[in-house]
N, C-alpha and C positions, 0 to 999 in steps of 0.2 A: 842645320848643323846636326851631325851625328851625336846622339846621346848614349853613353855607356852606363849600363846598369848591372849591379850584381845582385843575384837572387840566392838566398841561402836561408838556413834555418836549423832547428833542432840542436841548439848548443847544449841543452841539458846541463847548464851550469850547476855545480854542486855534486854531480855524480862523478865517481871515480874515473870514468872514461868520458865525461863530458869535456867540452872545450873549456880549458882552464888557463887563464892568464898566468904568466910565470910566478907572480907574487903569491898565488893562491895554491901552487902545486906543492905536493909532498916533497920533502927534502930527501936526497939520496943518502942512505946509510951505509957507510963503508963496512966491509967484512960482514954483510948481512945477507941472509937468503930468505928474508921475509917477503910477503906479498907487497909490502909497502914500496919496495924498490921496483917491482913490476909496474905498479901504478904510476910511479914516478917516471919511468921510462916511456910509458904510454902517453902520459899527459905531455911530457916534453916533446915527443915526436909529433904529436897532434898539433901542438902550437907551432912547431917549426914548419910543418907542411902548410898549415894555415897561413903563416906569414909568407911562405914561398908563393902561395896562390896570389896573395895580395900584391906582392912585388912584381908579379907577371902581368898585371892588369894595366890597361890604359886608365887615365884619370877618370874617376867615376862622377857622373852627373846625378845618379840616383841609386838608392839601395833599398832592397826589399828583404825584410827579415820575417820569415813565414812561420812564426810560432815555436812554442816550446823552448823559449830562451832560458828557462830555469827547470830544474828537476823536480823540485817539490820535496815533500817530506818522505817520500818513498815508503808509505805505510805497509805495502804488501811484502816488503822485505825487511820490515822493522827498522829502516834507516841504515841497514848494514852496508849499503853500497854508496853511502854519501861521504863526501869530503867534509861537508858541513850541512846541518839541518836548519841552520839559521836562514830564513827566507830573505832577510835584509842583505845578508852577506852574498847570497846567491844572485840577488839583484845587482849588487855592487860588481860581481864578476861579469854579468852580462853587459853592464854599463861600460866596463873597462874594454870589453871586446869592441863594442860599438865605437867608443872613443878611438881605438886603435884603427878601425876601418876608416874613420873620418880623415885620418892623415893621408889616405890615398885618394881622397875625393876632392872636388871643387869646394871652395869655401861655402857655397850655397847648395851643396848636395842635398837633395830631398830624400828623407827616410820615411818609408811606409812600413808598418808592421801589422801582424795579425795575432790574435790571441790563440794560444795552443790549446791542448786538451786540458780538461778540468782536473784530471788526476795530477798532472804535473804543475799546472800554473794557477789553479784557482782553488787553493786549499781552503776548505770550509766556506766556499763561495767568494773568497777575496781574489780579485784579479791582480796577481803580483806583477804581471807584465805591464800593467798600468804604472806601477812604480818605476819599472825600467824606462818606460816611455817618458816619465817626468825627469828622471835623473839623467838620461842620455839625450834629452831634448829631441825625441823622435817627433816628426811633424805630425803623423797621424797613425793611430792604431784602431783596429776594429775587428769584428768577427769575420767579415767578408768585405773585401775592398776591390775597387776597380781603378786602374791607373791608365791615364791617357798620355802616352809618350810619343810626340810627334805624329799623333793620329792613330798609333797602334794601341789597341785597348787590351789590357791585361786583366783577367779575372783571377783573384788571389784569395785563397782560403787555406787553413792549415789541414783540416781533417779530410780524410778520404778512406774508403774501405781498402782492405788488403786481400791478397790471395796467397794460398800456400802452394799453387801451381805456377810454374814459370809462364805458361801460355795464358794464364788467367789474370796476369797483372795488367794487361791492357784494358780489361773490362771496366774497371772502376773509373779510370781516367777518361775513357771514351764516354761513359755514362755522364760524367761531369760536363763534358763538352756538349752533349746532347741536351742536358738540362739547361744550360746557358742558352742554347738556341731557342728552346721552348719559352723560357722566361722572357727572352728578348721580344718574342712575338706579343707578349702581354704589355710591352713598353715599361715594364717595371724593373728591368735590368738592361744595362748596355749590352749590346751584342759584342762579345769579345773575340779578338783575334787569337789570343794566347790564353790557355787555362793553366794556372799554376797551382799545384797542391804539394803537400809535404807529408809528415807524419809516418810514412811507411819505411823510411830510411833506405829506400832504393830509387835509383834513377830509371824512369821508364818514360817513353814518349811515343806519341802516335798523332795522326792528323790527316788532313786533306789539303787540297790546294787553297782552301779558304781559312782553315783553322789548325792551330797547333796545340796540343795538350801534353803536359808532362808532370811527373812527380819529381821533386827535387832530391838530390842526395842529402844526407845528414852531415852534421858536423860533430855528432857524438860518435866515438869509436865503439868498437865491439866489446862486449864483456859484461853487459847487464845480465843479471840472473835469469830474467824472463827470456831474453834473446838466446842465451847460451843453452838453456835447458828445455826450451819449448819450440824454438823456431828453426827452420832449415834453410831458408832462402838466402840468396846473396845479399850482402849489405854494400851500399855504395857510400863513399865518403867524399865530400867536396862541395862544389857550388856550380852555378851556371851564370855565364856572362852573356848579356844581350847588348848589341850595338845596333841602335835604331836610327835610321835615316828618315823613314816615313812608314806609313801603313803597309806599303808594298815592298819595301826595301829594308831588310833587317837581317842580321846574322846572329846566331846563338852558338855558344861554345860550352859544352859541359867540361868542367874542370875537376875530373875524378882522379883521386890519388890513392895509391896503395900504401897502407901504413905497415911498414916492415916489422915493427915491434909487435904486431898482432898476428903474425903468421903462425898457424898451428904447426906443431912438430910431433912426429911419432916418437913414442918412448922406446928406446933401444934396450932389449933385454938379452 
C-alpha cells in the first residue's frame, strides 16, 4: 500500500510572521494605517495558503514536523517581533496547527517530530517542543530520527549549515548525506535513502541514483528583523509530500507557494 507523508517545519509560532491559527491572529483595525494591519494580512494569507496545501493532499498516513515549532522569547530583538512571549501560548498555537493537520490524515496517522534550535525552542534549557509533543499527542520526538516507510529510510534532523551563495547551498546537504553513509558503515546509524533537514528556510535538493537529500521550505513567512536586515537569499515557503510504495518506488512533490502579501514594492516619488 502506498503511504502518503507530509514533511514540514519551522512554524515559529508566536512570531508576527509565524504560522498562526486564526484565533491567535491580530484583528484588523478599520481606518488604520498601523503595522498591526500589515501583520494581520500576512498572518491571514499564510494560514489560507497552508490550508490550501492541506486541502490539495491525498489522505496522510504519516506526518513529519522538523523543528522550530515555536519562536521562543526572541531576546535578540527584545521580544518586539512577537505576538506573545508566553511559551505556553506558543505551544498551544503549535498544538492547534497539528490538530488541524490531523483532520487531513488517517485516524492512526503517525507523527514524528524533531527538536529545533535552542534559541527558539529550548529557552534556558527547557525543551518547549516536548510540551507540544504531549499536548498534540505526537508519537515520537527526538534530536535526530530515522523513519522506515515501506522500506524507504528517512534520516531526519532540524539543524543544518547555510550558505550566502546560491551555488553553495548544496554543500551542506551533500555533506549530511555523506556523513550518513559514513555513520552507516559503523553500524551505528541506519543507511538512509532520503536525508531531510530544515532550519535554513529554503528548499534545496540533490542526490544520486541511491540517495536523495533536501532541505525543507519553511512555514514562517518573511519579515523577521534578522532576515530582513542581514540576509540576501531566496526564502521558500511550503512543505514536501512523499508518496511511498517501497524503497525503490516513491514520488516526492515540493509544495512551494508564493505569499502575495509579502511582495516588495518600490516607493514611487
